[in-house]
C-alpha positions in Angstrom: 103.0 71.8 107.1 106.1 70.3 108.6 106.8 71.3 112.2 110.2 72.7 111.4 108.6 75.0 108.8 106.1 76.2 111.4 108.9 76.9 113.9 110.8 78.9 111.2 107.7 81.0 110.4 107.1 81.8 114.1 110.7 82.6 114.7 110.8 84.7 111.5 107.9 86.9 112.7 109.3 87.2 116.2 112.7 88.2 114.7 111.0 90.8 112.5 109.2 92.3 115.5 112.3 92.3 117.7 114.5 93.8 114.9 112.0 96.6 114.3 111.5 97.4 118.0 115.3 97.4 118.5 115.7 99.7 115.5 113.3 102.4 116.8 114.4 102.3 120.5 116.6 105.2 121.6 120.2 104.4 120.7 121.3 104.0 124.3 118.5 101.5 125.1 118.8 99.4 121.9 120.5 96.0 122.2 123.9 95.8 120.6 126.0 92.8 119.5 129.2 94.6 118.4 131.0 97.8 118.4 129.2 99.0 115.3 125.5 99.2 114.5 126.3 97.6 111.2 127.0 94.4 113.0 123.6 94.6 114.6 121.9 95.3 111.2 123.8 92.4 109.5 123.1 89.9 112.3 119.4 90.8 112.3 118.9 90.7 108.5 121.0 87.5 108.1 118.8 85.8 110.7 115.5 87.1 109.3 116.4 86.2 105.8 117.4 82.6 106.7 114.2 82.2 108.6 112.1 83.7 105.8 113.7 81.3 103.3 113.2 78.2 105.5 109.7 79.3 106.6 108.5 80.2 103.1 110.4 78.0 100.7 107.8 78.4 97.9 108.6 82.2 97.7 111.0 83.1 94.9 114.5 84.1 96.0 114.3 87.6 94.4 111.0 88.2 96.1 112.5 87.4 99.5 115.4 89.7 98.8 113.1 92.5 97.7 111.0 92.0 100.9 114.1 92.2 103.1 115.3 95.3 101.2 111.9 96.9 101.7 111.9 96.0 105.4 115.4 97.5 105.8 114.2 100.7 104.0 111.2 100.8 106.2 113.4 100.7 109.3 115.6 103.5 107.9 112.6 105.6 107.1 111.3 105.0 110.6 114.6 106.1 112.1 114.4 109.3 110.0 111.3 110.4 111.9 112.4 113.1 114.4 110.5 111.8 117.4 112.3 108.4 117.2 115.7 110.1 117.9 117.6 107.7 115.6 119.8 108.4 112.6 118.8 106.9 109.2 121.8 105.9 107.2 122.3 104.5 103.7 125.1 102.4 105.0 122.7 100.6 107.4 120.4 99.8 104.5 123.3 98.5 102.4 124.4 96.4 105.4 120.9 95.0 105.6 120.9 94.0 101.9 124.4 92.5 102.0 123.4 90.4 105.0 120.2 89.3 103.2 122.3 88.1 100.2 124.5 86.1 102.6 121.4 84.7 104.3 120.0 83.6 101.0 123.2 81.8 100.1 123.4 80.1 103.5 119.7 79.1 103.4 120.1 77.5 100.0 121.9 74.3 101.1 119.9 74.2 104.4 116.7 74.2 102.5 118.0 71.4 100.3 118.9 69.3 103.3 115.6 69.9 105.0 113.7 68.9 101.8 115.9 65.8 101.5 115.3 64.8 105.1 111.6 65.3 104.8 111.0 63.1 101.8 109.8 59.6 102.7 112.6 57.0 102.3 112.0 54.1 99.9 113.0 50.7 100.9 
């Protein structure tokens, strides 16, 4: 396995853990990037999706999208649990999925470049 792929896999799983922990922390303690939690959701899911695609290039694109949508749904279900003291919102889940689509689009040429660079050059 190429070193860059290993790095992407490690970063992917770290990002998944950080995103989930941030999503279930009390709202005042959770890290924020922008004025809206939608920005937080979109940044997290864009990053996770790009890392998933680069770390697991053999996975079909629809499968990656379904996995990201399921993870976003899991976060929202977790936030609906009363002891978490967070609010589950359909809009957050839609933001997650929109960011995943953008992440898949951005990862497409990146993956092509990585594959091109990793092929042995013929002289």
